[in-house]
N, C-alpha and C positions, 0 to 999 in steps of 0.2 A: 631782501624779502624772499628770494628763492630758497635760501638756506633755512629761513624761518618756516617756510611751507614744508620743506622736507622734514624738519625737526618735528613739526606738528603731526605729520603722517606717521613717523616712527613712534612718537609718543602715543598716538592713538592705537597703533598695533600692540605696543607694550601693555597699555591699559586693557585692551581686548584680551590679550593672552592671560594677564593676571586675573581678569574677571572670569574667563573661561576656567582657569585652574581652580579658583575659589569656589565656583558654583558646581564643579564636577569632582572635587577631591574625595567626596564621600559617596559618589554614585558608582553603580556597578558598571555602567557604560558611559563614556564621555559623550555629552551632547554638544557637538561642535556648532559654532555659528554657521548658519546657512546650510551646512551639510547634515546636521542632526547626528544620528548614531550610525549613519550609513557606512562610514569608514571602518568601524568595528565589524559590521556585518560582512563587508567585502573581504576584509583581512582574514575572516574565519570561515569563509564559504566552503573551503576544502574540508572542514571538520564541523559542518553546520549542526549536525544532530547532537554531538557531544558538547559543543559550545553552548547551544541553546539549553541543553539539560543543566549545565553548570549555572547559567544565569537564572533559570527558573528555580533551581534549588536554593540559590542565595536570596531570591526575592519571595520566598514562601509560596511558590507555585504560580504566581501571576506577575507578568512584567509588561509595562507599557513601552513599546519601542517607538521612538520618534524619528521619522524620516526627514529628509531635506525640507527646508521651508517652502521651496517652490514646487514640490512634488507631493501629491497625496499618497504618502507611504506610511502613515501612522498605523501601527498594529498593536494588538494585545495578544501576547502569548500566554497560554494558561494550561496547567495540568491539575488545577485544584478540582478534586472530585465534585465538590458542591457546584462549581461553575459549569463543569461538564454536564452534570445532571440537569442543571437549569436550562442549558442550551439544547441538550439532546432529548429531554423529556418534559420537564415542568413547563417550560415556555418555548417549546420547539417551533411553534408557528411563527415566532418572531426571528428565528435564526435559520434561514435557508443558506445554501452554499453561496448564492449570490452570483451576480453577473461577472465579476472578476475571476472567480473560480472557474466559471464556464469558459471564459476566454482563455485562461491559462491551459486548461486541459482539453478544450474543445476540438483542437486540430486532430487529435487522435480519438478521443472518446465520443465526440459528437454529442448527441442528446441521449445517450444510453443511460443505463441505471446509475452508473457511478457519477455522472455529470448532471443529472436532472434534479428538479425540485418540485415540491407541491404535488398536484394531481398526476402530473406526468411520472413522477417518481413512484407514487402510490400504485398507479395502474401497472407499471412495469414490474414492481416488486411483487404485487399480488399474483400475477401470472407466473413469474419466475419461481417463486416459492412453491406454488401449486405443482408446477412441472417437476421440480427437483424432489419434492416429497412423495411423488408417486412411487408406489412399491415396485412397479416394473422398472422404473428408472434406477431406483436404489440397487436392485439386483443387477441391472446392466452395468452400473458403475463398479460394483464390487467384482463382478465377473471380469470387467475390463482391466481392473487393477491386478487381479490374479494372473490373467493371461499375459499382461505386460511384464510382470515380475518373472514368470516362468520362461517366456519366449524371448525376452529382450534384456531385462536387467541382469539376471543371473548369467546368461551367456557372455554379456559384455564384461561383467566383473571377473568371470572365470578366465576370459581372454587376457584381461589386464594382469591377473595373477600369473598366468603362464609367461607373459612377456616380462614380468618383473620390473615394470617401470612405475613412474609416479601416476597416481590416479587423481584427476580433478573431480572430486566428489560434488562440487557445486555444479559443474557442467553436467555430470551424470544425473543429478537430481533434477536440474532444469529440463533435461531431455525426457526423463521419466514422467514428470508432471505434465509436460507439454503433450506428449503422446497420449496419455490418459485423457487429458482435457479435450483435445481435438476429437478423439474417438467418441467420447460421450456427448459432445456438443454437435458434431457434424456426422458421426458415423464412419468417418474416414480415419485410418491410421497413417500418420505421416512418416512413421518409422525413423524418427531422428535418433532414437536410441538403438544404435546398431554398432557392430564392431568397428566399422570404418568411420564412425562419428561424422556423418555428413553435415554440411553447412545448413543451418536453420535460418532461412531468409526472414521469417517472421520475427524471430528473436533478435536477429542482427538489426533489423529496421527499428524494432521497439527500443533497443539499447540506445540508439541515437536520439529517438524521440524523448525518452525519459531523461536523457542528459539535458536536452534543451528545456524541457518542462521544469527541471530542478533549478536551472539558472534563471528562469523567469521569476522565481520566488525571491532571488537575492539581488536582482538587478532592477533599477528603476524601470517602470513600464515603458516610458518613452524611449529608452535605449533598445529594448528587445523588439518593440513595435517598429522602430526605425530599421533595425536589422532585418526584420521580417519583410518590410516593404522593399528594401533594397536587395534582398535575396542573397545574403552571404552569411558565413559563420554557422553557428549552431542553428539559427532559424532556417538556413538553407538545408541543413541536414534534416530538420523537422519536415520540411516540405517534401524531400525525397522519400523519407520514411512513410509519410502519409500515402504517397502514390503506391509504394510497395505493399503496405498494409491493405489498402483498398483492393489492389489486384488479387492478393491472397484471399481476402474475404469474398470477393466476387467469384473466384474459382470454386470455393467451397459451396457457395449457394448454387452455382450452376451445376455442379456435380450432384448435389442432393436433389435438385429438381429433376435431373435426368433419371436418377434412381427411382424417384417417386412415380414418374411417368411410366417407367418400365414395370412398376408394380412389384418389384422384388425386394422392397425394403420396408420394414415396419417403422412406425413413428415412435421408436423408442428414444432415439437421440433428441436433443432439444431443438435443433434446427428443423428436423422433420415435423416436430410438434407445432412449431411456429408456422411452418408453411401449410400444414394441413388443418390445424385447429384454430389458429389465431390470425391468419393472414388477412381476414376480412373483418377483424374486430376494430370498428371505427373508433371506439373509446380508447383502445390501446394505441392506435396510430396517431392520436391527437398530438400535434406539435411537430410532425415531420412533413416535409414537402412531398415525399413519395413513400410508397411501401418498400421500395428498394433501399432507400436511405435508412428506414427503420431497421430492415434486416441487417444492413451493414453495421449500424451502430450497436445493435443488440448482440450480434455475433462477436464483434471486436471486444466489447466489454466483457463478455463471457471468457473469451480467449485470454485476455489480459488478466482477469481475475484468477485464472488457473495457472498463470505463469508467475509464480512467486517462489521465493527461495527458503521457505520455512524448513523444508526437508533437508536442504544443504546445511542450514544452521544447526538443525537437530543433530546430524551426524558429527559436525564440527564440535559441538558442545559435549557430546557423548565421548568423542575421542579424547577430549581434555579432562574428562571426569571418569576414570576407570571404576570408581566405586559405584557410580550410577549405572555404568554399563553392566557391571556384574549383577546388580539388582534386577535390571531389565532381563538379562539372560536367565537368571534364576526364576523370575516370574513366568517367562515364556516356557521354560522347561517344565515347570510345575503344572502349567495348564495343558501342555501337550508334550509328553515325554519324547525325547529326541529319538528319531528313527534315521539311521544313517543311510538307508537304502532308498529314500524318497524325499522329495521336497515337501516341507511342512507348510501347509496353507490353512490359516485359521478361518473358520466360518464367522459370519457377521455377528452372531450372538455371542461368540467366544471373545471377540475383540473387546466388548464392553466390560469384560472381567479383568482386563489388564490395567489395574488401577495405577500402579507405579509408572507404567509406560504413558498412561494418560497424563499423569502429573508432570512427567518429563516433557511432554509435548506442550502442555500449558506453560511450563517454565520457559520453553523455547520461544513461544509466542509473546510472553511477557518481555523478554529481553530483545527479541527481534520481531516485532509485529510486521505483518505483511504490508500494511499501509502505515507509514511513519507519522503522517500528520494529515489534518483536514482543515478546511477553511469554513468559517461562518461569517455572515455579515448581517447585523441587526437591521430589521426593517424600520423599527422605531427605537428612539433612545431608551436606554435601560441601565439599571445598576445591577451588576453581577453580585452574587452572594459574598464575594470577596471584598465588595465595596467599590470596585472599579466602575467608572462611568464609561458607557459605550454608546456610540451613535452610528447612523448609517454611513458615515464617511470612513469608518474604521473597519479594518479587517481583523478577525479574531482567528488565531491559529491554535488548534488543539494538537498537541504532540503526544502520540501514543508511545513513541520511543522514549521520550523523557518521563512520561508518567510511569512507565514500567521500571524506571530506575531511580525513583524518588525515595530517599531515606524516610521522609515523612509519611510515606504510604507503606513501604515494604520493609522498613527497618534498616539497621546498620549493615546487614548482609545483602542489601538490594542488588549489588553487582555480581553476587555469587549465584551459580547454577545450583539450585536446591529444589528438586522435585518434591521433597517432603513438605514444603510449605503449602502444597495443594492437597495434602492427605491428612485426615483427622487422626490424632494420636489415640483418641478414645475408641473409635470403631473401625478405623482403617479405610473409611470411605473418602471420596473426593470432596474437598471443600469448595463450595460455590461462592467465590468472591463476588463482590458487587461488580457489575459490568462497567461501572464508572471508575473502578480502580484499574481495570484491565485494559480497556480500549475505548476510544470514542468513535471508532470507525464502524458505524452501524449502517449497513446498506438498506 
């Protein structure tokens, strides 16, 4: 009888294996018993963006990922422009980021602009857009960029040339954008772009936080929640990063308050504007426990938004494409003839005439968007334009990285760096592609 029982178990496993094979032999991903498609996700976590791009390409832009039976991990991944428009515009009220998005990013972003929904998002965005679009702020931003180029970027690059070593342009680009961002947001220059290349504590902390946030996407929620509760691994790094980021944000706020009390600082930078003009705005403060928490979340969201690597990717792509580099140089020289005895600085109105450079930047953002993906969670059941059914239990992932590399959208040369795709052959003007072809990341 014992042998018969063992034989039945073996036979059951064989039947299960055969059934699994027959049901999955034509599928893009195997849907394993109990585990769903999670094994494939974990096996490709190290190349998640390219892996998901390949899956979405093979599935005509939308794919239903099925998680383990015992974990609520079912997701819809989509880059279909019609689906994106449906969620971001036509029926946007039904597609907030959702509570799970807020939990994944909340440790660092809090309730700031990136992590908020509905009225809280609208109120923050309205104020932020108004402040950024002020003419005085625009001039301050442009002046800050020019000063940082002349007093920091050029000296550092000249020093690197004299030393004759290898230059990490990604690190240089990060430091440049960070210094400019902190200056226009807080009025303080952290001077991380210097010859000695000092350690940037904010960037160091954020690197650890972003690593933990990424793995929250590819691991079952129960696992990283347990890790967070026990305080070890990536979740412990997240906790340490949060403490450091809070410390840095509090120091910036305290410094700005002291400057405002002394009366020697205008409210040109964003932090000064929030402290002087919006600190008592009850409508803007809705959703926060305190004004200090609001300042912390707002400041951190702005700092993180300014810390992205588009400039590094731009120089990398230009270095790999000498023809594009030559055309950019030709355009620059044509607009402002080269003068060997001084540094060339373009005025704001001149920059708008650099059409090919603009196309090259758009092409960089297409291939390497600042935000690779975003989440949506339907409030009510719905059917997407692609025909896929979604309900409140499902997470929807919009991948800007994959959307920018779809043959169905950009053609057979979708992986090539081609600034000309943004320039009209008829009149040489920039082509305004649909925002639902370019990116789903609308703050």
